[in-house]
C-alpha positions as protocol buffer text, in pm:
chain_id: "A"
residue {
  index: 1
  type: UNK
  ca { x: 461 y: -1572 z: 1381 }
}
residue {
  index: 2
  type: UNK
  ca { x: 237 y: -1835 z: 1243 }
}
residue {
  index: 3
  type: UNK
  ca { x: 328 y: -2162 z: 1050 }
}
residue {
  index: 4
  type: UNK
  ca { x: 177 y: -2287 z: 739 }
}
residue {
  index: 5
  type: UNK
  ca { x: 226 y: -2605 z: 585 }
}
residue {
  index: 6
  type: UNK
  ca { x: 175 y: -2596 z: 225 }
}
residue {
  index: 7
  type: UNK
  ca { x: 152 y: -2909 z: 33 }
}
residue {
  index: 8
  type: UNK
  ca { x: 266 y: -2869 z: -312 }
}
residue {
  index: 9
  type: UNK
  ca { x: 353 y: -3153 z: -634 }
}
residue {
  index: 10
  type: UNK
  ca { x: 730 y: -3248 z: -671 }
}
residue {
  index: 11
  type: UNK
  ca { x: 719 y: -2970 z: -982 }
}
residue {
  index: 12
  type: UNK
  ca { x: 573 y: -2639 z: -788 }
}
residue {
  index: 13
  type: UNK
  ca { x: 824 y: -2730 z: -497 }
}
residue {
  index: 14
  type: UNK
  ca { x: 1107 y: -2767 z: -779 }
}
residue {
  index: 15
  type: UNK
  ca { x: 988 y: -2403 z: -942 }
}
residue {
  index: 16
  type: UNK
  ca { x: 999 y: -2230 z: -541 }
}
residue {
  index: 17
  type: UNK
  ca { x: 1301 y: -2366 z: -507 }
}
residue {
  index: 18
  type: UNK
  ca { x: 1491 y: -2305 z: -750 }
}
residue {
  index: 19
  type: UNK
  ca { x: 1361 y: -1934 z: -784 }
}
residue {
  index: 20
  type: UNK
  ca { x: 1456 y: -1858 z: -437 }
}
residue {
  index: 21
  type: UNK
  ca { x: 1784 y: -1982 z: -538 }
}
residue {
  index: 22
  type: UNK
  ca { x: 1771 y: -1758 z: -815 }
}
residue {
  index: 23
  type: UNK
  ca { x: 1703 y: -1442 z: -650 }
}
residue {
  index: 24
  type: UNK
  ca { x: 1855 y: -1561 z: -297 }
}
residue {
  index: 25
  type: UNK
  ca { x: 1556 y: -1512 z: -98 }
}
residue {
  index: 26
  type: UNK
  ca { x: 1387 y: -1776 z: 148 }
}
residue {
  index: 27
  type: UNK
  ca { x: 1107 y: -1990 z: -28 }
}
residue {
  index: 28
  type: UNK
  ca { x: 906 y: -1826 z: 290 }
}
residue {
  index: 29
  type: UNK
  ca { x: 1008 y: -1479 z: 156 }
}
residue {
  index: 30
  type: UNK
  ca { x: 960 y: -1566 z: -195 }
}
residue {
  index: 31
  type: UNK
  ca { x: 605 y: -1740 z: -130 }
}
residue {
  index: 32
  type: UNK
  ca { x: 548 y: -1390 z: 95 }
}
residue {
  index: 33
  type: UNK
  ca { x: 624 y: -1140 z: -173 }
}
residue {
  index: 34
  type: UNK
  ca { x: 447 y: -1359 z: -424 }
}
residue {
  index: 35
  type: UNK
  ca { x: 66 y: -1310 z: -157 }
}
residue {
  index: 36
  type: UNK
  ca { x: 149 y: -968 z: -163 }
}
residue {
  index: 37
  type: UNK
  ca { x: 214 y: -963 z: -558 }
}
residue {
  index: 38
  type: UNK
  ca { x: -167 y: -1127 z: -593 }
}
residue {
  index: 39
  type: UNK
  ca { x: -297 y: -937 z: -356 }
}
residue {
  index: 40
  type: UNK
  ca { x: -212 y: -610 z: -521 }
}
residue {
  index: 41
  type: UNK
  ca { x: -333 y: -703 z: -849 }
}
residue {
  index: 42
  type: UNK
  ca { x: -688 y: -804 z: -715 }
}
residue {
  index: 43
  type: UNK
  ca { x: -695 y: -529 z: -554 }
}
residue {
  index: 44
  type: UNK
  ca { x: -564 y: -321 z: -873 }
}
residue {
  index: 45
  type: UNK
  ca { x: -812 y: -540 z: -1072 }
}
residue {
  index: 46
  type: UNK
  ca { x: -1097 y: -435 z: -861 }
}
residue {
  index: 47
  type: UNK
  ca { x: -1015 y: -112 z: -872 }
}
residue {
  index: 48
  type: UNK
  ca { x: -1030 y: -134 z: -1256 }
}
residue {
  index: 49
  type: UNK
  ca { x: -1353 y: -266 z: -1302 }
}
residue {
  index: 50
  type: UNK
  ca { x: -1499 y: -24 z: -1024 }
}
residue {
  index: 51
  type: UNK
  ca { x: -1355 y: 260 z: -1304 }
}
residue {
  index: 52
  type: UNK
  ca { x: -1543 y: 34 z: -1533 }
}
residue {
  index: 53
  type: UNK
  ca { x: -1799 y: 80 z: -1466 }
}
residue {
  index: 54
  type: UNK
  ca { x: -1881 y: 419 z: -1319 }
}
residue {
  index: 55
  type: UNK
  ca { x: -1682 y: 499 z: -1692 }
}
residue {
  index: 56
  type: UNK
  ca { x: -2047 y: 257 z: -1890 }
}
residue {
  index: 57
  type: UNK
  ca { x: -2274 y: 446 z: -1676 }
}
residue {
  index: 58
  type: UNK
  ca { x: -2086 y: 813 z: -1740 }
}
residue {
  index: 59
  type: UNK
  ca { x: -2086 y: 721 z: -2142 }
}
residue {
  index: 60
  type: UNK
  ca { x: -2470 y: 628 z: -2114 }
}
residue {
  index: 61
  type: UNK
  ca { x: -2622 y: 985 z: -1965 }
}
residue {
  index: 62
  type: UNK
  ca { x: -2349 y: 1162 z: -2206 }
}
residue {
  index: 63
  type: UNK
  ca { x: -2533 y: 930 z: -2442 }
}
residue {
  index: 64
  type: UNK
  ca { x: -2956 y: 983 z: -2322 }
}
residue {
  index: 65
  type: UNK
  ca { x: -2811 y: 1389 z: -2291 }
}
residue {
  index: 66
  type: UNK
  ca { x: -2720 y: 1362 z: -2671 }
}
residue {
  index: 67
  type: UNK
  ca { x: -3055 y: 1167 z: -2741 }
}
residue {
  index: 68
  type: UNK
  ca { x: -3243 y: 1468 z: -2559 }
}
residue {
  index: 69
  type: UNK
  ca { x: -3094 y: 1728 z: -2717 }
}
residue {
  index: 70
  type: UNK
  ca { x: -3079 y: 1559 z: -3082 }
}
residue {
  index: 71
  type: UNK
  ca { x: -3556 y: 1506 z: -3008 }
}
residue {
  index: 72
  type: UNK
  ca { x: -3566 y: 1869 z: -2927 }
}
residue {
  index: 73
  type: UNK
  ca { x: -3340 y: 1944 z: -3293 }
}
residue {
  index: 74
  type: UNK
  ca { x: -3630 y: 1707 z: -3398 }
}
residue {
  index: 75
  type: UNK
  ca { x: -3935 y: 1889 z: -3348 }
}
residue {
  index: 76
  type: UNK
  ca { x: -3811 y: 2251 z: -3386 }
}
residue {
  index: 77
  type: UNK
  ca { x: -4058 y: 2293 z: -3660 }
}
residue {
  index: 78
  type: UNK
  ca { x: -3845 y: 2303 z: -3919 }
}
residue {
  index: 79
  type: UNK
  ca { x: -4017 y: 2024 z: -4066 }
}
residue {
  index: 80
  type: UNK
  ca { x: -4260 y: 2194 z: -4263 }
}
residue {
  index: 81
  type: UNK
  ca { x: -4049 y: 2421 z: -4398 }
}
């Protein structure tokens, strides 16, 4: 097992101490849980961003398809009627 030294200001240290007492877990456990939760949050954001990008691609493809269909309707020869 590795040891990490973390230098923080007094306010942060007090916050960690208070939370660990409130949750009845060690400071080490609290910080481990916080880091793992943050990692999961970042991974979830990455997935959401990828899904949003894919959704925009699908939407743009649908717009292009609609535009092609509309252009076909405009050029159907009815303008002479």
